[in-house]
C-alpha positions in Angstrom: -8.8 -1.8 -21.7 -5.3 -2.8 -20.6 -3.9 -6.0 -21.9 -0.4 -7.4 -21.5 1.5 -10.6 -22.1 5.1 -11.7 -21.4 7.3 -14.2 -23.2 10.8 -15.7 -22.7 12.5 -18.3 -20.5 14.8 -17.7 -17.5 18.0 -18.5 -19.4 16.7 -17.6 -22.9 17.9 -14.8 -25.1 15.6 -12.2 -23.5 12.3 -11.5 -21.8 9.6 -9.7 -23.8 6.5 -7.9 -22.7 3.8 -6.3 -24.9 1.3 -3.8 -23.4 -1.8 -2.6 -25.1 -4.2 0.1 -24.0 -1.9 2.7 -22.6 -3.3 6.1 -23.8 -1.2 8.4 -26.0 0.8 11.2 -24.5 2.1 9.5 -21.4 5.8 10.6 -20.9 7.8 7.4 -20.8 11.5 6.5 -21.1 13.7 3.5 -20.6 15.0 5.0 -17.4 11.5 5.0 -16.0 11.4 1.2 -16.4 15.1 0.6 -15.4 14.5 2.3 -12.1 11.8 -0.3 -11.2 14.0 -3.2 -12.5 16.8 -1.9 -10.2 14.4 -1.8 -7.2 13.5 -5.5 -7.9 17.2 -6.5 -7.9 18.5 -4.2 -5.1 18.2 -6.5 -2.0 20.0 -8.9 0.2 19.1 -12.3 -1.1 22.1 -14.3 0.1 23.0 -14.5 -3.6 26.2 -15.6 -5.2 28.6 -13.1 -6.7 27.9 -14.5 -10.2 24.2 -13.8 -9.9 24.8 -10.3 -8.8 27.0 -9.6 -11.9 24.9 -11.1 -14.6 21.4 -9.9 -13.5 21.7 -6.1 -13.9 18.6 -5.7 -16.0 18.2 -3.0 -18.6 15.1 -2.5 -20.8 14.9 -1.8 -24.5 11.7 -0.1 -25.7 11.0 -1.5 -29.2 7.6 0.0 -30.0 4.8 2.2 -28.8 6.9 5.2 -27.8 8.1 8.1 -29.9 10.0 11.2 -28.8 9.5 10.3 -25.2 5.7 9.8 -25.3 3.4 6.9 -25.8 1.5 6.9 -29.1 -1.4 4.6 -28.2 0.0 1.6 -30.2 1.2 -1.6 -28.4 4.3 -1.0 -26.3 7.0 -3.7 -26.6 9.8 -3.9 -24.2 12.8 -6.3 -24.1 15.1 -7.3 -21.3 18.2 -9.1 -22.6 19.8 -12.0 -20.8 23.4 -10.8 -20.1 24.5 -14.4 -19.5 23.0 -15.8 -22.8 26.5 -16.7 -24.1 26.7 -19.4 -21.4 23.3 -20.9 -22.2 23.1 -21.0 -26.0 23.7 -24.7 -26.2 21.3 -25.5 -23.3 18.5 -23.3 -24.6 19.1 -23.7 -28.3 16.0 -23.8 -30.5 17.7 -26.2 -33.0 16.9 -29.9 -32.8 20.5 -30.7 -33.9 21.7 -29.3 -30.5 19.7 -31.8 -28.5 21.9 -33.4 -25.8 20.5 -35.9 -23.4 23.3 -35.2 -21.0 21.9 -31.7 -20.4 18.5 -33.0 -19.4 17.3 -32.4 -15.8 15.4 -35.4 -14.4 15.1 -34.9 -10.7 12.1 -32.6 -9.8 12.3 -30.3 -6.9 9.6 -30.6 -4.2 7.6 -27.4 -4.0 8.3 -26.4 -7.6 6.3 -27.0 -10.8 8.8 -29.4 -12.2 6.9 -32.7 -11.7 3.4 -31.4 -12.3 4.6 -29.6 -15.4 6.4 -32.5 -17.1 3.4 -34.7 -16.5 0.9 -32.1 -17.8 2.9 -31.3 -21.0 4.3 -34.8 -21.5 8.0 -33.6 -21.4 11.1 -35.6 -20.7 13.2 -32.8 -19.2 12.1 -30.6 -16.3 14.0 -27.7 -17.8 11.2 -27.3 -20.2 9.0 -26.4 -17.2 11.3 -24.6 -14.8 12.6 -22.1 -17.4 9.2 -20.5 -17.7 8.0 -21.2 -14.2 11.0 -19.4 -12.8 10.5 -16.1 -11.0 12.8 -14.6 -13.6 9.6 -14.0 -15.6 8.5 -11.4 -13.1 11.2 -9.0 -14.4 8.9 -8.5 -17.4 6.0 -7.9 -15.2 7.9 -5.2 -13.3 8.6 -3.6 -16.6 4.9 -3.5 -17.4 4.1 -2.3 -13.9 6.6 0.5 -14.3 4.6 1.8 -17.3 1.4 1.5 -15.3 2.8 3.2 -12.3 3.8 6.1 -14.5 0.2 6.5 -15.7 -1.2 6.2 -12.2 1.2 8.8 -10.9 -0.3 11.2 -13.4 -3.5 10.8 -11.4 -1.7 11.1 -8.0 -2.2 7.4 -7.3 0.9 6.0 -5.6 1.9 2.4 -4.8 4.4 1.4 -2.1 5.5 -1.8 -0.4 7.5 -3.1 2.5 8.6 -6.4 4.0 6.7 -7.3 7.1 8.5 -10.5 8.0 11.2 -13.0 6.9 11.8 -16.4 8.4 9.4 -15.7 11.2 11.1 -12.5 12.3 8.4 -9.7 12.0 8.3 -6.0 12.4 4.9 -6.1 14.1 6.3 -6.0 17.7 8.4 -3.0 16.8 5.5 -1.1 15.1 3.0 0.0 17.6 1.0 1.9 15.0 0.9 -0.8 12.4 0.6 0.5 8.9 -0.7 3.9 10.0 2.7 5.5 9.6 3.4 4.2 6.1 2.4 7.5 4.4 5.3 9.3 6.1 8.3 10.3 4.1 10.6 8.9 6.8 8.9 5.5 6.7 9.2 5.4 2.8 12.8 6.5 2.8 13.7 3.9 5.5 12.1 1.1 3.3 13.8 2.3 0.1 17.2 2.4 1.7 16.9 -1.0 3.3 18.4 -4.0 1.6 15.4 -6.1 2.8 12.8 -3.3 2.3 12.3 -3.5 6.1 11.5 -0.1 7.8 13.3 -1.0 11.1 17.1 -1.3 11.1 17.2 -3.5 14.2 14.8 -6.0 12.7 16.5 -5.9 9.3 19.8 -6.9 11.0 18.1 -9.9 12.6 16.6 -10.9 9.2 20.0 -10.7 7.5 21.4 -13.0 10.2 18.6 -15.5 9.5 19.3 -15.4 5.7 23.0 -15.9 6.3 22.2 -18.8 8.6 19.9 -20.4 6.1 22.4 -20.0 3.3 25.0 -21.7 5.4 22.7 -24.7 5.8 21.8 -24.8 2.1 18.2 -23.8 3.0 15.8 -21.0 2.1 13.4 -18.6 3.8 10.0 -17.1 3.1 8.1 -14.2 4.6 5.3 -11.7 4.3 5.2 -8.4 2.3 2.7 -5.6 2.2 1.6 -3.6 -0.9 -0.3 -0.3 -0.4 -2.0 1.8 -3.0 -2.6 5.4 -1.8 -5.1 8.0 -3.1 -7.2 5.4 -4.9 -10.6 6.9 -5.8 -13.9 5.4 -4.7 -15.6 3.4 -7.4 -13.1 1.0 -9.0 -14.4 -2.5 -9.5 -18.0 -3.7 -9.2 -20.3 -5.8 -7.0 -22.4 -6.8 -9.9 -20.5 -9.9 -11.0 -18.0 -12.2 -9.3 -15.3 -11.5 -11.9 -15.6 -7.7 -11.7 -14.8 -7.5 -8.0 -11.7 -5.5 -7.4 -10.5 -7.5 -4.4 -10.8 -10.7 -6.5 -8.7 -9.2 -9.3 -6.0 -8.0 -6.9 -5.9 -11.3 -5.0 -5.5 -13.2 -8.3 -2.8 -10.9 -9.5 -0.8 -11.1 -6.3 -1.1 -14.8 -5.8 0.1 -15.3 -9.4 3.6 -14.2 -8.2 5.8 -17.3 -8.0 6.0 -18.5 -4.4 3.1 -16.6 -3.0 0.7 -18.9 -1.2 -1.6 -16.6 0.6 -3.2 -13.1 0.2 -5.2 -11.0 2.5 -6.8 -7.6 2.1 -7.0 -5.2 5.0 -7.3 -7.0 8.3 -7.6 -10.3 6.4 -7.6 -13.4 8.5 -7.4 -11.6 11.8 -10.9 -10.2 11.2 -12.3 -13.7 11.5 -11.4 -13.8 15.2 -13.1 -10.5 16.1 -16.7 -9.2 16.5 -18.3 -7.1 13.9 -18.4 -4.1 16.2 -14.6 -4.2 16.3 -14.1 -4.8 12.6 -16.2 -2.7 10.4 -14.9 0.8 9.6 -17.4 3.4 10.8 -18.4 6.1 8.4 -18.1 9.9 9.0 -18.7 13.0 7.0 -17.3 16.5 6.9 -17.6 19.3 4.4 -13.8 19.3 3.9 -13.3 15.5 3.6 -16.6 14.3 2.4 -17.3 10.7 3.5 -14.4 9.1 5.3 -13.4 6.5 7.8 -11.0 6.6 10.8 -10.0 3.0 10.4 -9.3 0.8 7.4 -9.8 -2.8 8.4 -11.5 -3.4 5.0 -8.3 -2.5 3.3 -9.9 0.0 1.0 -12.4 -2.4 -0.7 -16.0 -3.1 0.2 -18.3 -5.4 -1.8 -15.6 -5.5 -4.5 -15.5 -1.7 -4.9 -12.8 0.6 -3.8 -14.2 2.8 -1.1 -11.7 5.7 -1.2 -9.4 4.5 1.5 -5.9 3.2 0.8 -5.9 -0.4 -0.6 -3.8 -2.6 1.7 -2.7 -6.1 0.6 -0.5 -8.6 2.4 1.0 -11.6 0.7 2.6 -14.7 2.3 5.6 -16.1 0.3 6.8 -19.7 0.9 10.5 -20.5 1.0 12.2 -20.9 -2.4 12.0 -24.5 -3.5 15.5 -24.7 -5.0 17.7 -26.0 -2.1 21.4 -26.4 -2.0 20.8 -29.3 0.4 18.1 -31.0 -1.7 15.1 -32.9 -0.5 14.1 -36.4 -1.5 12.8 -36.9 -5.1 12.4 -39.5 -7.8 14.2 -39.6 -11.2 11.4 -39.2 -13.8 13.2 -41.5 -16.3 14.4 -44.4 -14.1 11.8 -43.9 -11.3 14.6 -44.5 -8.8 14.7 -42.6 -5.5 17.2 -39.7 -5.6 17.8 -36.2 -4.3 16.2 -33.3 -6.2 18.2 -31.2 -8.7 20.5 -28.5 -7.2 19.9 -25.3 -9.1 21.4 -21.9 -8.4 18.9 -19.7 -6.6 18.4 -17.0 -4.0 18.0 -17.8 -0.3 15.2 -15.3 0.2 13.2 -13.4 -2.5 10.6 -11.7 -0.3 12.0 -8.2 -0.9 12.0 -8.7 -4.7 8.5 -10.1 -4.5 7.3 -7.0 -2.9 8.4 -5.0 -5.9 6.6 -7.5 -8.2 3.6 -7.0 -5.9 3.7 -3.3 -6.6 3.8 -4.0 -10.3 0.8 -6.4 -10.2 -1.2 -3.9 -8.1 -0.4 -1.2 -10.6 -1.4 -3.3 -13.5 -4.8 -4.1 -11.9 -5.5 -0.5 -10.9 -4.5 0.8 -14.3 -6.8 -1.6 -16.0 -9.7 -0.5 -13.7 -8.9 3.2 -14.2 -8.9 2.8 -18.0 -12.1 0.8 -17.8 -14.0 3.3 -15.7 -12.6 6.6 -17.1 -11.6 5.8 -20.6 -9.7 8.2 -22.8 -7.5 7.7 -25.9 -5.0 10.3 -24.7 -3.6 11.0 -21.3 -5.2 14.5 -21.3 -8.7 13.0 -22.0 -8.2 10.4 -19.2 -7.1 13.1 -16.7 -10.1 15.3 -17.7 -12.5 12.4 -17.2 -10.9 11.5 -13.9 -11.0 15.1 -12.7 -14.7 15.3 -13.5 -15.4 12.2 -11.6 -13.6 13.5 -8.5 -15.6 16.6 -8.7 -18.8 14.5 -8.8 -17.6 12.5 -5.8 -17.0 15.7 -3.8 -20.5 17.0 -4.6 -22.2 13.8 -3.5 
């Protein structure tokens, strides 16, 4: 089974991730991971020049790979903080470096600052925000890159795009909804977009909204979509609540900082329709086997993948770090004040979509390994191929 953990603070020396369960024989290089890290960073965030310069992530593989292949032992990856020299004093592990003047005391509404210091009995909200920061997701993207490499060996592909930012949506411009996402042109338009938006006209309007929000010291949220293509039938189970695939995916996606809502397939819109207009009718042909012409279920029924593409949408709230801060209370003096002003992006929805891809890949890789097993990639592929043969004969 797949297991992973991450460690490190936003302004610490580095982020670390350890991944266990990846079979031996999977071709893997640092470039494979760096490409995904670059996708997470390549966007129009309304960021400052300093942020753009210091956050060009590169990974270092420390264990689990030899001569370009995984060797079944835990894979350890590290992403160094290029700006560490400016944070050594603030983030020092030495008690002798304690400096009360460096403490942050004014929690930001919408962030974990206040709840965290109360829970852990801390006197400085930096003890909370450093780990609660979305910076941690860079480590998840590194893990997701490894998982995507494994899934690609089984012809399973994961893509994402941004559906809306600040209320501006692509829905009106897309008459066919997500039906065209498999096309090469659609994929290329998303990957070439600074906002991962497939429609240039809408992207331009979104950029204007981001620029406007930045000018006002404000932030924007939005909705992104993650799709897993060529997923086989049979991942997940209906037999226990915690084995359901949709539950695992939903938990993984909503664990991304800032995500407040997740829907699979038609999601909330299905609650307003009749069953006859919602449920995906089943058909059969000798060439295709069982198939559906619609996918309102989003590729999952009763907690089990049904062979259709898995479609997930996530709603991300606006970032809680505002340059024009909201009202707060000093946790030491208890006096009314404005919240801390901390450097941040204006909009992180495009980056979150890449993190969404990573989390989808992690869940699906775990399910694939659980169902098909295999200590080596060749054994896994052989088991997988045999299962697909069984499905076609059903």
